[in-house]
Structures are given as C-alpha cells and as structure tokens.
C-alpha positions in Angstrom: -13.8 -27.3 27.3 -10.9 -29.3 27.4 -7.3 -27.7 27.3 -6.7 -28.8 23.8 -10.2 -27.4 22.4 -9.0 -24.3 24.2 -5.6 -24.1 22.8 -7.0 -24.7 19.3 -9.6 -21.7 19.6 -7.0 -19.5 21.2 -4.8 -20.3 18.2 -7.5 -19.8 15.7 -8.3 -16.7 17.0 -4.8 -15.4 17.1 -4.2 -16.2 13.4 -7.6 -14.6 12.4 -6.6 -11.3 14.3 -3.1 -11.4 12.8 -4.3 -11.7 9.4 -6.8 -8.8 9.9 -4.1 -6.7 11.3 -1.8 -7.4 8.3 -4.7 -6.5 6.1 -5.3 -3.2 7.8 -1.5 -2.3 7.7 -1.5 -2.7 3.8 -4.9 -1.2 3.0 -5.0 0.3 -0.6 -4.6 4.2 -0.6 -6.3 6.6 -3.1 -4.4 8.7 -5.2 -4.2 10.6 -8.5 -1.2 10.6 -10.8 0.4 14.0 -11.3 3.6 13.1 -13.0 5.4 10.0 -14.3 9.2 9.7 -14.9 9.9 6.4 -16.4 13.5 7.0 -16.8 14.0 7.6 -12.9 11.4 4.9 -12.2 9.4 7.4 -10.1 5.8 8.7 -9.9 4.2 11.7 -8.3 1.0 10.9 -6.6 -1.5 13.3 -4.8 -2.7 10.9 -2.2 -4.7 10.5 1.2 -3.4 9.2 4.4 -1.1 6.3 4.3 -1.6 4.5 7.8 1.2 1.9 7.4 3.8 4.9 6.9 2.3 7.0 9.8 1.3 9.6 7.2 -2.0 11.0 8.9 -2.6 13.7 6.3 -2.7 13.5 2.3 -0.3 15.4 0.2 1.6 15.3 -3.1 4.8 13.5 -3.3 7.4 11.6 -5.3 7.5 7.8 -5.1 10.0 5.2 -6.3 8.4 2.3 -8.1 8.8 -1.2 -7.2 8.1 -2.5 -10.8 8.6 -0.2 -13.6 6.0 -1.9 -15.7 3.3 -0.2 -13.3 4.1 3.1 -15.0 3.0 1.9 -18.3 -0.3 1.0 -17.0 -1.2 4.7 -15.9 -1.2 8.2 -17.2 -1.3 11.7 -15.8 -4.8 12.3 -14.4 -5.5 8.8 -13.7 -7.3 7.8 -10.3 -5.3 5.0 -8.6 -5.2 3.0 -5.5 -1.8 1.9 -4.5 0.2 0.4 -1.4 3.6 2.0 -0.5 6.5 0.8 2.1 9.6 2.2 3.4 12.5 0.5 1.6 16.4 1.1 1.8 16.0 3.3 -1.4 12.9 5.3 0.2 9.3 5.1 0.0 8.3 2.7 -2.8 5.0 2.0 -4.3 4.9 -1.8 -4.3 1.3 -2.3 -5.9 -0.9 0.1 -8.0 -4.1 -0.2 -10.0 -6.5 2.2 -11.4 -9.3 3.1 -9.1 -12.5 1.3 -9.8 
C-alpha cells in the first residue's frame, strides 16, 4: 500500500469514527413531560440518563428551552425524546420531539 493510500484510509477512518462519537454524544434521551411553563421558557421532564451531560441516573428536572415554539408541540403527559446541552444560562433542551 502506498503512503498516499494509507494516509487516505487513515483520514477516512478518523472522520468516520469522529462522526460516530459525535452522534453518540448527542443521542436522544427518553422523557415524559411533567410541567410546561411557557412564560419562563421552561419544561419539567422526567427522564433517563443523559450521557453527554454525565448524568448516569434518570430523574425529574426543570430545563430551559432553546426555542419556545417547542413548548407548543407537547403537553403534560406526553412521552418525548430530547437532546440537552449545558449553556451559559443552564441546562437547555436543544431538540425535542414526541416519542414514536
């Protein structure tokens, strides 16, 4: 194998593994809507572990919402899948959808 082919194969493998790691870090979390506070832009969710935030156990907690329109798509009792990140204003739900 020539150096150029080896370098190309190594780069391709690195990009593939990097993409897989990024996907694993932002895996959707299962949850249930417990409370919605539209005026404050917050939602209370009972959820499982959130690996990308190093939360190994499920719990019920209040999250900020990145886009207030997300709150209009769900109601108390709905099962959802979501992604959350640490932001300067606190732990924030960045993506949310009703569970299938």
